[in-house]
Structures are given as structure tokens and as C-alpha cells.
LUMVEX-696553 format. One line per field, with one value per residue (C-alpha): residue in one letter; x, y, z; residue number from 1. Coordinates in steps of 0.02 Angstrom, whole numbers, always signed. Example, Ala and Ser with C-alpha at 12.3 -4.5 7.8 and 13.67 -1.06 7.14 Angstrom:
BEGIN
volo <- [a_s] .
X <- [+615_+684] .
Y <- [-225_-53] .
Z <- [+390_+357] .
pase <- [1_2] .
//
This chain:
BEGIN
volo <- [m_c_d_i_l_s_f_i_g_e_e_a_a_r_t_i_v_a_l_v_t_t_a_v_a_g_g_v_v_w_l_v_t_l_k_s_q_t_k_k_l_q_a_l_l_s_n_p_e_r_a_f_i_l_f_y_q_g_a_e_d_v_n_k_k_k_t_i_k_f_n_k_d_g_t_i_g_e_g_s_n_s_n_e_s_r_w_e_i_s_y_g_v_l_k_i_f_t_n_n_n_v_k_f_s_a_f_k_w_d_r_a_q_s_k_l_v_h_i_n_d_p_r_l_p_s_v_m_g_q_y_i_v_p_s_y_i_p_a_k_s_q_g_a_i_y_a_d_e_s_k_p_k] .
X <- [+5759_+5675_+5779_+5721_+5537_+5558_+5640_+5501_+5369_+5449_+5467_+5287_+5228_+5330_+5261_+5082_+5107_+5183_+5040_+4906_+4993_+5005_+4821_+4765_+4872_+4808_+4629_+4653_+4730_+4586_+4455_+4541_+4551_+4366_+4321_+4422_+4342_+4170_+4204_+4269_+4122_+4001_+4078_+4071_+3891_+3817_+3887_+3729_+3817_+3856_+3739_+3780_+3734_+3667_+3688_+3552_+3578_+3767_+3872_+3729_+3641_+3734_+3585_+3484_+3540_+3471_+3531_+3529_+3565_+3604_+3533_+3631_+3485_+3504_+3362_+3379_+3323_+3325_+3307_+3213_+3086_+3018_+3184_+3300_+3227_+3357_+3545_+3677_+3861_+3937_+4109_+4147_+3993_+3852_+3686_+3528_+3359_+3183_+3039_+2995_+3169_+3234_+3415_+3402_+3582_+3757_+3911_+4095_+4208_+4328_+4474_+4551_+4389_+4334_+4159_+4049_+4029_+3892_+3955_+3865_+3787_+3660_+3549_+3512_+3362_+3452_+3537_+3718_+3846_+3768_+3882_+3870_+3979_+4002_+3955_+4053_+4034_+4035_+4178_+4056_+3983_+4153_+4195_+4038_+4082_+4257_+4196_+4078_+4222_+4320_+4175_+4195_+4073] .
Y <- [+3411_+3437_+3296_+3176_+3221_+3203_+3032_+2974_+3035_+2943_+2782_+2794_+2819_+2668_+2562_+2612_+2576_+2405_+2361_+2414_+2320_+2163_+2177_+2198_+2053_+1943_+1991_+1947_+1778_+1745_+1785_+1677_+1534_+1552_+1554_+1396_+1310_+1361_+1291_+1125_+1109_+1150_+1013_+886_+921_+937_+771_+673_+507_+547_+537_+599_+541_+678_+638_+756_+723_+733_+631_+625_+488_+421_+311_+466_+488_+497_+497_+665_+717_+892_+931_+1045_+1167_+1204_+1095_+945_+784_+628_+671_+832_+887_+1049_+1085_+1035_+1096_+1204_+1231_+1356_+1386_+1554_+1593_+1408_+1375_+1257_+1336_+1232_+1317_+1267_+1258_+1435_+1494_+1516_+1467_+1308_+1248_+1284_+1174_+1196_+1065_+991_+927_+829_+732_+727_+783_+936_+994_+1106_+1282_+1272_+1444_+1452_+1567_+1426_+1316_+1154_+1041_+1087_+950_+888_+826_+765_+626_+595_+419_+301_+311_+138_+112_+86_+259_+343_+308_+400_+549_+566_+540_+689_+798_+768_+825_+999_+1125] .
Z <- [+9475_+9307_+9232_+9368_+9342_+9154_+9178_+9296_+9174_+9027_+9127_+9188_+9008_+8947_+9089_+9049_+8863_+8904_+9022_+8897_+8756_+8863_+8912_+8732_+8672_+8814_+8772_+8589_+8634_+8755_+8622_+8491_+8617_+8659_+8474_+8447_+8597_+8537_+8363_+8432_+8551_+8410_+8302_+8445_+8491_+8318_+8256_+8210_+8245_+8426_+8573_+8747_+8921_+9034_+9219_+9279_+9465_+9447_+9566_+9692_+9594_+9443_+9401_+9355_+9176_+9001_+8822_+8739_+8559_+8498_+8326_+8208_+8204_+8389_+8449_+8562_+8479_+8584_+8768_+8736_+8866_+8937_+9027_+8883_+8721_+8633_+8643_+8592_+8623_+8662_+8728_+8749_+8857_+8810_+8861_+8868_+8862_+8912_+8788_+8851_+8798_+8976_+9009_+9113_+9126_+9063_+9041_+9001_+8924_+9050_+8949_+9094_+9124_+8940_+8984_+8997_+9176_+9245_+9283_+9451_+9438_+9581_+9477_+9355_+9395_+9350_+9477_+9512_+9483_+9322_+9184_+9005_+8935_+8749_+8698_+8589_+8399_+8316_+8192_+8047_+8078_+8098_+7916_+7862_+7971_+7902_+7723_+7746_+7805_+7644_+7533_+7462_+7534] .
pase <- [1_2_3_4_5_6_7_8_9_10_11_12_13_14_15_16_17_18_19_20_21_22_23_24_25_26_27_28_29_30_31_32_33_34_35_36_37_38_39_40_41_42_43_44_45_46_47_48_49_50_51_52_53_54_55_56_57_58_59_60_61_62_63_64_65_66_67_68_69_70_71_72_73_74_75_76_77_78_79_80_81_82_83_84_85_86_87_88_89_90_91_92_93_94_95_96_97_98_99_100_101_102_103_104_105_106_107_108_109_110_111_112_113_114_115_116_117_118_119_120_121_122_123_124_125_126_127_128_129_130_131_132_133_134_135_136_137_138_139_140_141_142_143_144_145_146_147_148_149_150_151_152_153] .
//
């Protein structure tokens, strides 16, 4: 009987160690993925050559849109107003703040649609269903962007 209890105890301990190890490894992979997504989103948004189109009524009225530019310093340039004044990215989510520093809306990159989609959190004051589409960068400007990347920092 003692051998059976010892065996069960050892197997339970191995199972617990395996589960904890898997959870920790999964957590590390998740954090690394989020950091990578955040870095890519930061690079996309802070590119001074790229504007974005914010569809602020979402699919309900695609004619309600405006151009928006994200400045590297975390402010919103073109398209800025009292609801969209500042931006930041954390954990792969673009957060847009009012001029009173209140979170107004939040977006995640949807790779399949190649656009930022509203997270549809009902606690946010912004309209659900909004989305942001990157605009085209003219070829003449693309050369300048890539030339800047090759410069030593």
C-alpha cells in the first residue's frame, strides 16, 4: 500500500512540475509575442511618412472618416481633437487618449484585415466598431524611409 501511495505522490509531483513548466514557458512566449507586436505597431504608427484613415463610425457609416497621423512623441498630429489627442501602445494595444488624458478608444492590429480594429470595450466612450486603416506611402517617400533605417544610430 505504501508503494502505491509513494508512486501516486511521485506521479502527482511530476504532473504538477510539468504543468507549471508549461505555464511558465507559455507565459514567456506570450510576453515575447506581445513585445514584438508592440514594437511592430510602434514602428508602423510612428512613421512620419504614413497617414491613417480613422473610420470613427465604423461600418455603420463608412463616409464618417478622417485622416490621422501619429507623431513619434506620442501626440496626434493631423486629425487631433479633444477626443484624440495622445496615443500610446502597451501589450500590443493602441490606446488613444483625450486632451484631458482619459482613455477614449483602444485598437488591436488585425493581421487578416490589415487594419487596426476597435477592441469594442463598452466602458470606453468611443463608438464601437471603429477601425483605422494605414494609407499608402508614395514610392518617392519610401526611399527616404529605408535610407533612414540604414543610418547608424
